[in-house]
C-alpha positions, -999 to 999 in steps of 0.1 A, spaced: -57 290 87 -53 260 64 -85 247 49 -90 211 57 -112 189 34 -122 165 61 -144 145 38 -116 139 13 -92 131 40 -116 105 54 -122 89 20 -84 86 14 -78 70 48 -108 47 42 -96 37 7 -62 27 21 -79 5 47 -101 -11 21 -70 -19 -1 -54 -36 29 -86 -54 37 -89 -68 2 -53 -81 3 -58 -94 39 -90 -113 32 -79 -125 -2 -46 -138 10 -26 -157 -16 -56 -155 -40 -50 -117 -45 -20 -114 -67 -23 -76 -71 2 -57 -49 -15 -35 -23 2 -4 -37 -16 -10 -70 -49 -13 -52 -42 19 -34 -34 37 -67 -64 22 -85 -89 29 -58 -75 65 -55 -83 70 -92 -118 56 -87 -126 80 -58 -108 109 -74 -124 138 -93 -123 122 -127 -144 92 -117 -166 92 -86 -156 126 -73 -156 115 -37 -121 129 -29 -98 157 -40 -64 169 -29 -57 202 -11 -27 217 7 -34 198 39 -38 164 21 -7 171 -1 13 177 31 4 143 44 12 128 10 46 144 11 52 128 45 43 95 30 67 100 1 95 109 26 88 77 46 87 56 14 122 68 5 133 63 41 125 26 38 142 25 4 174 38 20 169 16 51 167 -16 31 201 -10 15 225 -33 33 259 -21 20 277 -51 34 254 -73 15 254 -55 -19 290 -44 -20 312 -58 -47 298 -73 -78 261 -65 -71 268 -28 -66 293 -26 -94 269 -42 -119 241 -20 -107 261 12 -112 272 2 -147 236 -9 -155 222 24 -145 247 44 -166 237 22 -196 201 29 -187 207 67 -186 223 66 -220 194 46 -235 169 69 -217 184 101 -231 187 85 -266 150 77 -265 141 110 -250 161 127 -278 142 108 -304 108 117 -288 118 153 -285 129 154 -321 96 140 -332 77 166 -312 62 140 -288 79 155 -257 94 189 -250 125 180 -231 148 150 -236 165 157 -202 133 155 -181 118 127 -201 150 107 -202 155 111 -165 120 99 -157 126 68 -179 158 58 -160 144 52 -125 135 22 -105 109 23 -77 127 2 -52 108 19 -24 76 7 -40 90 -28 -47 103 -34 -11 69 -43 4 61 -65 -26 94 -83 -24 92 -86 14 57 -102 12 70 -126 -14 101 -136 6 125 -123 -20 145 -98 0 168 -124 16 175 -144 -15 206 -141 -38 183 -128 -65 171 -102 -40 206 -90 -34 211 -82 -71 177 -66 -73 183 -45 -42 215 -32 -56 200 -24 -90 170 -8 -74 191 13 -49 213 27 -77 182 31 -99 166 53 -73 196 71 -58 210 80 -92 179 99 -103 176 115 -69 211 130 -75 200 141 -110 170 159 -95 192 174 -68 220 186 -92 200 197 -123 164 203 -114 162 216 -78 183 248 -80 193 276 -105 224 259 -118 244 226 -113 273 244 -96 251 258 -69 233 225 -65 267 207 -63 279 230 -35 246 226 -16 248 188 -21 283 188 -6 270 208 24 242 184 29 265 154 27 288 168 53 259 175 77 245 140 70 279 124 77 281 143 111 245 131 118 255 95 109 286 96 132 265 110 161 237 85 155 260 55 153 280 64 184 248 72 204 230 41 194 260 18 199 267 30 235 231 32 246 211 6 226 201 -15 256 185 15 273 170 28 241 155 -7 232 137 -10 265 116 20 257 100 0 228 78 -16 254 68 17 270 47 46 257 78 67 249 88 45 219 122 64 218 138 45 188 107 51 166 106 88 176 143 92 169 139 76 134 110 99 126 129 130 138 159 120 116 136 116 85 120 150 89 152 167 100 171 156 69 141 162 47 137 197 61 174 203 57 174 192 21 144 214 14 160 244 31 191 240 10 170 240 -21 175 202 -27 147 176 -30 131 162 2 134 127 -13 172 129 -8 166 137 29 143 107 34 166 84 15 198 94 34 179 91 67 171 55 59 208 48 52 219 64 84 194 45 105 205 12 89 242 20 97 234 31 132 215 -1 140 241 -24 124 248 -54 146 218 -49 169 186 -69 171 160 -46 155 130 -69 147 107 -52 172 119 -17 162 114 -25 125 78 -38 131 68 -6 149 84 17 124 67 -1 95 34 2 113 38 40 112 51 40 76 31 13 58 1 15 82 -7 51 74 17 76 57 29 55 27 -6 43 17 -17 79 20 8 89 -6 -2 62 -31 -40 69 -27 -34 106 -32 -13 99 -63 -43 80 -76 -67 109 -67 -45 134 -85 -40 113 -116 -53 132 -146 -75 105 -162 -95 129 -183 -63 143 -199 -56 108 -213 -90 95 -223 -100 128 -240 -71 126 -264 -63 93 -283 -28 106 -292 -19 112 -255 -34 78 -246 -12 62 -272 19 75 -254 11 54 -223 21 20 -239 50 38 -256 64 49 -223 56 16 -207 77 -2 -233 104 24 -230 107 17 -192 113 -19 -200 139 -12 -227 158 14 -206 160 -6 -174 156 -41 -188 184 -42 -213 212 -38 -188 196 -65 -166 196 -89 -196 232 -80 -207 252 -76 -175 240 -105 -153 247 -134 -177 272 -150 -153 253 -142 -121 217 -152 -130 200 -177 -153 179 -164 -182 146 -167 -163 159 -147 -134 175 -121 -157 141 -115 -173 125 -112 -138 152 -87 -128 144 -67 -160 107 -65 -151 113 -56 -115 139 -30 -124 115 -14 -149 89 -8 -122 86 30 -118 64 55 -101 74 79 -72 103 95 -90 83 97 -122 57 118 -103 85 140 -88 103 146 -121 72 153 -141 60 177 -114 93 196 -116 92 196 -154 57 211 -155 67 238 -130 97 246 -152 76 247 -184 96 217 -198 67 193 -200 31 194 -211 5 183 -186 -8 156 -209 27 142 -214 31 141 -176 -2 123 -173 10 97 -199 43 92 -181 26 88 -148 -1 65 -163 27 43 -177 44 43 -143 12 32 -126 8 4 -151 44 -6 -146 37 -9 -109 6 -29 -115 20 -53 -142 58 -56 -140 62 -69 -104 35 -95 -111 54 -108 -141 86 -108 -121 71 -128 -93 56 -152 -118 89 -157 -135 106 -163 -102 82 -190 -92 96 -211 -64 124 -191 -47 157 -203 -36 167 -207 1 174 -173 17 210 -163 19 227 -175 51 200 -201 58 
């Protein structure tokens, strides 16, 4: 029997509702993204502050579901027809530059004895939380703009690249084994994609009608695909994030050319209404605040990592997009691209389990990632100001 901390579960659900209530009531006067409120309130109710909630096996299971759905939406929002060409090319080149900068900074920190592993630290620095940014960008009307196209491409590569790093180097005994397992996963995913595309294309009218009934077949099919690929990735020794991300991509491809507004609204209700907020609140609950405030040296690492995020992901944005974006938009792209969290949590967790990172360093990295989620999108939105007309309008 799994022990269920019903009180903590209730507090976490209540906190996610309170965060949404604050944003809903405050409207445009509340400039803080809801995910930041979820994280902050999670820290407040967690064991290091009020002590009203703690995590256990059951709660962590639901948080993992939320993380899987978060990466599903990250994959789902990637419209390859839209980002192909220059946006995707620049994003790939930019991430490789970021990776070089990240490992250089990680090497310097390791040489100075500040961190244990340049590989894990550098990989954590070279991420972009596009899954976290998507609800913020959607609420701000940025997803359909030309700027949004470049940001989606940069974010997609900045999230998918680190997922591949986790898969190849961190999730199995050696890169060769991981590579073979990744190939097997890709082959199965391609077969799933072909089956999904053919099935949806020939039966969409019948499938769509169930959205107005209690069966909700499209939603159930999408949820099955998420957990099927997540389970497959886990069984192969890969990371479940890869499964959720690929499930989102397959769903997007399968629904291409169909009217999906109703479907998307229902799926977002499941993801953003419950599972994804649960992940962010639990991330706040599990944040090791005491590990930071009890050691000034560790606390000092937080702004160091925060600046490192901006350098690693911001420099390519400033250098590569000179012809595509004006200066103000390049600075905004730099701040958006430097927003990090879910993969930082994942990479630091793996690093600690492998004995390659101290718990206090992980707390500093996660703390900086939390601050990046709280600060950088707000700066990016402020820099964007009045947005251009959406593409195709």
